[in-house]
Structures are given as structure tokens and as C-alpha cells.
N, CA, C and O atoms as a DFTB+ gen file, in Angstrom:
360 C
 N C O
     1  1      13.549       6.238     -11.763
     2  2      12.166       6.224     -11.731
     3  2      11.509       7.219     -12.609
     4  3      11.807       8.401     -12.439
     5  1      10.702       6.915     -13.475
     6  2      10.022       7.935     -14.392
     7  2       8.653       8.325     -13.869
     8  3       8.074       7.602     -13.057
     9  1       8.114       9.478     -14.328
    10  2       6.903       9.900     -13.860
    11  2       5.934       9.956     -15.003
    12  3       6.293      10.499     -16.048
    13  1       4.739       9.441     -14.893
    14  2       3.672       9.437     -15.948
    15  2       2.462      10.103     -15.311
    16  3       2.091       9.802     -14.176
    17  1       1.861      11.003     -16.054
    18  2       0.710      11.691     -15.604
    19  2      -0.512      11.135     -16.515
    20  3      -0.448      11.136     -17.744
    21  1      -1.462      10.733     -15.894
    22  2      -2.695      10.278     -16.596
    23  2      -3.854      10.932     -15.994
    24  3      -4.036      10.856     -14.779
    25  1      -4.640      11.562     -16.753
    26  2      -5.894      12.178     -16.348
    27  2      -7.090      11.364     -16.467
    28  3      -7.209      10.543     -17.376
    29  1      -8.029      11.571     -15.538
    30  2      -9.300      10.861     -15.613
    31  2     -10.359      11.822     -15.122
    32  3     -10.071      12.778     -14.403
    33  1     -11.609      11.547     -15.529
    34  2     -12.745      12.396     -15.204
    35  2     -13.576      11.776     -14.143
    36  3     -13.941      10.604     -14.228
    37  1     -13.903      12.601     -13.074
    38  2     -14.783      12.099     -11.992
    39  2     -16.264      12.055     -12.488
    40  3     -16.776      13.030     -13.039
    41  1     -16.911      10.916     -12.276
    42  2     -18.287      10.696     -12.775
    43  2     -19.251      11.370     -11.833
    44  3     -18.865      11.940     -10.813
    45  1     -20.531      11.289     -12.204
    46  2     -21.551      11.880     -11.424
    47  2     -21.687      11.417      -9.937
    48  3     -22.183      12.165      -9.095
    49  1     -21.238      10.181      -9.640
    50  2     -21.300       9.669      -8.280
    51  2     -19.931       9.601      -7.632
    52  3     -19.746       8.947      -6.605
    53  1     -18.982      10.277      -8.238
    54  2     -17.661      10.447      -7.658
    55  2     -16.707       9.382      -8.169
    56  3     -15.525       9.452      -7.835
    57  1     -17.134       8.403      -8.954
    58  2     -16.324       7.357      -9.415
    59  2     -15.296       7.764     -10.470
    60  3     -15.574       8.653     -11.275
    61  1     -14.159       7.162     -10.487
    62  2     -13.171       7.420     -11.492
    63  2     -12.749       6.018     -11.954
    64  3     -12.508       5.113     -11.154
    65  1     -12.674       5.889     -13.262
    66  2     -12.234       4.559     -13.715
    67  2     -10.671       4.549     -13.691
    68  3     -10.067       5.505     -14.176
    69  1      -9.983       3.468     -13.128
    70  2      -8.647       3.454     -13.152
    71  2      -8.201       3.035     -14.472
    72  3      -8.657       2.008     -14.974
    73  1      -7.268       3.819     -15.121
    74  2      -6.885       3.455     -16.538
    75  2      -6.194       2.112     -16.514
    76  3      -5.674       1.682     -15.485
    77  1      -6.193       1.421     -17.719
    78  2      -5.579       0.080     -17.832
    79  2      -4.137       0.045     -17.499
    80  3      -3.610      -0.867     -16.861
    81  1      -3.495       1.142     -17.990
    82  2      -2.027       1.207     -17.711
    83  2      -1.776       1.224     -16.165
    84  3      -0.818       0.587     -15.727
    85  1      -2.557       1.895     -15.355
    86  2      -2.367       1.877     -13.917
    87  2      -2.768       0.583     -13.275
    88  3      -2.091       0.120     -12.357
    89  1      -3.899      -0.049     -13.745
    90  2      -4.395      -1.356     -13.212
    91  2      -3.303      -2.390     -13.444
    92  3      -3.099      -3.248     -12.586
    93  1      -2.580      -2.345     -14.586
    94  2      -1.503      -3.347     -14.853
    95  2      -0.375      -3.062     -13.874
    96  3       0.168      -4.022     -13.328
    97  1      -0.004      -1.905     -13.625
    98  2       1.128      -1.560     -12.788
    99  2       0.751      -2.113     -11.368
   100  3       1.573      -2.756     -10.715
   101  1      -0.530      -1.843     -10.902
   102  2      -0.996      -2.279      -9.574
   103  2      -1.382      -3.757      -9.420
   104  3      -1.647      -4.299      -8.347
   105  1      -1.381      -4.330     -10.609
   106  2      -1.884      -5.821     -10.684
   107  2      -3.271      -5.919      -9.989
   108  3      -3.465      -6.778      -9.129
   109  1      -4.279      -4.999     -10.380
   110  2      -5.598      -5.096      -9.897
   111  2      -6.593      -5.325     -10.995
   112  3      -6.389      -4.923     -12.140
   113  1      -7.638      -5.956     -10.644
   114  2      -8.680      -6.156     -11.652
   115  2      -9.963      -5.960     -10.937
   116  3     -10.034      -5.548      -9.779
   117  1     -11.091      -6.311     -11.771
   118  2     -12.446      -6.176     -11.244
   119  2     -12.518      -6.938      -9.876
   120  3     -12.062      -8.075      -9.751
   121  1     -13.114      -6.247      -8.860
   122  2     -13.319      -6.945      -7.521
   123  2     -12.182      -6.797      -6.597
   124  3     -12.311      -7.172      -5.432
   125  1     -11.022      -6.256      -7.038
   126  2      -9.896      -6.078      -6.124
   127  2     -10.095      -4.852      -5.290
   128  3     -10.819      -3.945      -5.700
   129  1      -9.524      -4.793      -4.215
   130  2      -9.552      -3.593      -3.318
   131  2      -8.431      -2.860      -3.579
   132  3      -7.345      -3.398      -3.795
   133  1      -8.624      -1.488      -3.580
   134  2      -7.436      -0.546      -3.560
   135  2      -7.502       0.406      -2.434
   136  3      -8.566       0.553      -1.833
   137  1      -6.472       1.043      -2.115
   138  2      -6.489       1.954      -1.003
   139  2      -5.894       3.292      -1.524
   140  3      -4.962       3.349      -2.326
   141  1      -6.527       4.357      -0.986
   142  2      -6.027       5.746      -1.179
   143  2      -5.212       6.114      -0.046
   144  3      -5.785       6.319       1.024
   145  1      -3.880       6.234      -0.128
   146  2      -2.941       6.563       0.912
   147  2      -2.778       8.115       0.764
   148  3      -2.296       8.592      -0.263
   149  1      -3.156       8.824       1.724
   150  2      -3.048      10.327       1.787
   151  2      -2.072      10.760       2.823
   152  3      -2.176      10.412       3.999
   153  1      -1.071      11.565       2.344
   154  2      -0.035      12.009       3.271
   155  2       0.536      13.377       2.756
   156  3       1.045      13.518       1.644
   157  1       0.395      14.351       3.680
   158  2       0.829      15.671       3.320
   159  2       0.308      16.280       1.964
   160  3       1.035      16.926       1.209
   161  1      -0.968      16.024       1.740
   162  2      -1.593      16.564       0.517
   163  2      -1.280      15.763      -0.711
   164  3      -1.696      16.162      -1.799
   165  1      -0.597      14.697      -0.618
   166  2      -0.392      13.764      -1.724
   167  2      -1.198      12.501      -1.577
   168  3      -1.306      11.885      -0.516
   169  1      -1.772      12.149      -2.755
   170  2      -2.658      10.861      -2.635
   171  2      -1.992       9.896      -3.548
   172  3      -1.671      10.170      -4.705
   173  1      -1.795       8.694      -2.934
   174  2      -1.209       7.518      -3.754
   175  2      -2.307       6.375      -3.763
   176  3      -2.942       6.095      -2.747
   177  1      -2.475       5.785      -4.883
   178  2      -3.368       4.760      -4.997
   179  2      -2.514       3.422      -4.971
   180  3      -1.544       3.282      -5.715
   181  1      -2.903       2.500      -4.125
   182  2      -2.240       1.252      -3.968
   183  2      -3.137       0.005      -3.868
   184  3      -4.303       0.107      -3.486
   185  1      -2.649      -1.038      -4.175
   186  2      -3.479      -2.242      -3.942
   187  2      -3.559      -2.287      -2.470
   188  3      -2.571      -1.961      -1.813
   189  1      -4.688      -2.677      -1.878
   190  2      -4.883      -2.682      -0.497
   191  2      -3.944      -3.409       0.364
   192  3      -3.616      -2.986       1.473
   193  1      -3.501      -4.529      -0.158
   194  2      -2.528      -5.393       0.555
   195  2      -1.218      -4.578       0.784
   196  3      -0.664      -4.494       1.881
   197  1      -0.786      -3.994      -0.346
   198  2       0.513      -3.204      -0.239
   199  2       0.395      -2.055       0.710
   200  3       1.340      -1.763       1.443
   201  1      -0.821      -1.341       0.723
   202  2      -0.967      -0.251       1.672
   203  2      -0.926      -0.740       3.009
   204  3      -0.358      -0.081       3.880
   205  1      -1.498      -1.881       3.270
   206  2      -1.504      -2.405       4.708
   207  2      -0.174      -2.789       5.120
   208  3       0.132      -2.643       6.303
   209  1       0.683      -3.276       4.266
   210  2       2.193      -3.634       4.495
   211  2       2.920      -2.330       4.828
   212  3       3.713      -2.281       5.769
   213  1       2.647      -1.266       4.051
   214  2       3.362      -0.005       4.279
   215  2       3.031       0.619       5.647
   216  3       3.854       1.217       6.340
   217  1       1.706       0.410       5.971
   218  2       1.276       1.006       7.351
   219  2       2.007       0.241       8.373
   220  3       2.596       0.863       9.257
   221  1       2.030      -1.029       8.345
   222  2       2.625      -2.015       9.335
   223  2       4.123      -1.686       9.372
   224  3       4.677      -1.609      10.469
   225  1       4.805      -1.488       8.252
   226  2       6.245      -1.062       8.313
   227  2       6.409       0.210       9.108
   228  3       7.241       0.257      10.014
   229  1       5.665       1.222       8.812
   230  2       5.807       2.429       9.565
   231  2       5.649       2.315      10.980
   232  3       6.434       2.830      11.776
   233  1       4.501       1.553      11.350
   234  2       4.256       1.309      12.877
   235  2       5.383       0.588      13.525
   236  3       5.839       0.966      14.604
   237  1       5.844      -0.458      12.875
   238  2       6.998      -1.260      13.514
   239  2       8.263      -0.418      13.584
   240  3       8.970      -0.490      14.589
   241  1       8.585       0.381      12.563
   242  2       9.671       1.222      12.581
   243  2       9.611       2.236      13.638
   244  3      10.600       2.469      14.332
   245  1       8.439       2.880      13.799
   246  2       8.286       3.896      14.826
   247  2       8.400       3.265      16.198
   248  3       9.061       3.846      17.059
   249  1       7.836       2.183      16.442
   250  2       7.872       1.475      17.672
   251  2       9.285       1.138      18.046
   252  3       9.700       1.364      19.182
   253  1      10.065       0.575      17.069
   254  2      11.456       0.206      17.313
   255  2      12.270       1.396      17.566
   256  3      13.146       1.343      18.429
   257  1      12.049       2.535      16.849
   258  2      12.775       3.711      17.066
   259  2      12.589       4.299      18.492
   260  3      13.521       4.787      19.130
   261  1      11.231       4.209      18.966
   262  2      10.919       4.710      20.273
   263  2      11.536       3.847      21.326
   264  3      11.813       4.298      22.437
   265  1      11.758       2.563      20.964
   266  2      12.397       1.685      22.104
   267  2      13.982       1.619      21.907
   268  3      14.677       0.878      22.603
   269  1      14.479       2.409      20.955
   270  2      15.904       2.323      20.787
   271  2      16.402       1.134      20.194
   272  3      17.575       0.817      20.392
   273  1      15.586       0.373      19.428
   274  2      16.005      -0.824      18.668
   275  2      15.865      -0.650      17.235
   276  3      14.772      -0.873      16.714
   277  1      16.869      -0.270      16.540
   278  2      16.803      -0.143      15.087
   279  2      16.387      -1.428      14.475
   280  3      16.643      -2.512      15.001
   281  1      15.711      -1.290      13.305
   282  2      15.303      -2.447      12.601
   283  2      15.372      -2.125      11.078
   284  3      15.053      -1.028      10.620
   285  1      15.820      -3.185      10.328
   286  2      16.003      -3.101       8.909
   287  2      14.744      -3.328       8.154
   288  3      13.855      -3.979       8.702
   289  1      14.559      -2.824       6.859
   290  2      13.465      -3.131       6.092
   291  2      13.280      -4.609       5.935
   292  3      12.144      -5.082       5.973
   293  1      14.412      -5.418       5.747
   294  2      14.417      -6.809       5.574
   295  2      13.828      -7.508       6.817
   296  3      13.078      -8.478       6.718
   297  1      14.206      -6.967       7.993
   298  2      13.723      -7.631       9.217
   299  2      12.153      -7.415       9.424
   300  3      11.436      -8.298       9.896
   301  1      11.668      -6.117       9.015
   302  2      10.362      -5.773       9.016
   303  2       9.530      -6.668       8.066
   304  3       8.464      -7.160       8.437
   305  1      10.039      -6.864       6.843
   306  2       9.333      -7.710       5.893
   307  2       9.315      -9.166       6.324
   308  3       8.349      -9.880       6.055
   309  1      10.359      -9.606       6.980
   310  2      10.358     -11.046       7.661
   311  2       9.234     -11.068       8.608
   312  3       8.401     -11.970       8.516
   313  1       9.133     -10.147       9.522
   314  2       8.104     -10.101      10.442
   315  2       6.716     -10.147       9.843
   316  3       5.883     -10.945      10.274
   317  1       6.453      -9.308       8.860
   318  2       5.111      -9.295       8.215
   319  2       4.855     -10.615       7.569
   320  3       3.759     -11.159       7.706
   321  1       5.781     -11.137       6.896
   322  2       5.646     -12.522       6.265
   323  2       5.361     -13.587       7.385
   324  3       4.491     -14.432       7.176
   325  1       6.010     -13.580       8.480
   326  2       5.773     -14.441       9.601
   327  2       4.376     -14.264      10.074
   328  3       3.659     -15.258      10.187
   329  1       3.948     -13.114      10.351
   330  2       2.572     -12.828      10.837
   331  2       1.588     -13.351       9.924
   332  3       0.604     -13.946      10.363
   333  1       1.782     -13.166       8.604
   334  2       0.789     -13.579       7.530
   335  2       0.794     -15.126       7.499
   336  3      -0.246     -15.694       7.164
   337  1       1.840     -15.813       7.811
   338  2       1.859     -17.208       7.832
   339  2       1.112     -17.715       9.141
   340  3       0.338     -18.671       9.090
   341  1       1.353     -17.108      10.174
   342  2       0.608     -17.456      11.467
   343  2      -0.828     -17.163      11.316
   344  3      -1.590     -17.930      11.904
   345  1      -1.307     -16.254      10.678
   346  2      -2.702     -16.020      10.373
   347  2      -3.372     -17.009       9.469
   348  3      -4.548     -17.335       9.635
   349  1      -2.592     -17.500       8.481
   350  2      -3.300     -18.516       7.545
   351  2      -3.170     -19.857       8.112
   352  3      -3.858     -20.740       7.598
   353  1      -2.355     -20.173       9.145
   354  2      -2.290     -21.407       9.738
   355  2      -3.470     -21.740      10.690
   356  3      -3.648     -22.892      11.084
   357  1      -4.272     -20.710      11.052
   358  2      -5.413     -20.964      11.907
   359  2      -6.728     -20.994      11.179
   360  3      -7.772     -21.202      11.798
């Protein structure tokens, strides 16, 4: 995995334009939602959908660990997909 640093300037109202290079990586465009994921002083910018999935993964993993039931990433992703299907069926 390579690291790229891109600088941007904060505008008068706190806005920062997301560079084209980053928008392409995130697959976001005008009107899409993004999330700022802050952890231990590090901020990551993600497409909101991906941020939500990561939050759910952490929650499920923590709950499974607490209950002594290990769960794989694949099993978590299957659960997330199943929940998504159930929510679109209604």
C-alpha cells in the first residue's frame, strides 16, 4: 500500500474541496455523503456507506468477542449484506 499526501486549504466557512484524485478513489461526486472517521487523533475520510459498514463490523466483532463467539470478516460481511437486503425488501 502506498501513501500519498495531498494538501488542501480550508476556506472561510471551514469548507475544503476534496481533490479529484481522492474523489475518484472514494467513488464520490457532487451530492454524495462522506464521513470523517476520527480515531486516536487520526482522521480518515470515507464514503458514508463504507464508514457505516466499518462501524457495524466493529460493533458485531466486539459483541461476538464479549459473548465468546469468534466471527470472521466474511461472516460479518454476509450479515451486513443480509441486513441490507431485508431493509430493501420492506
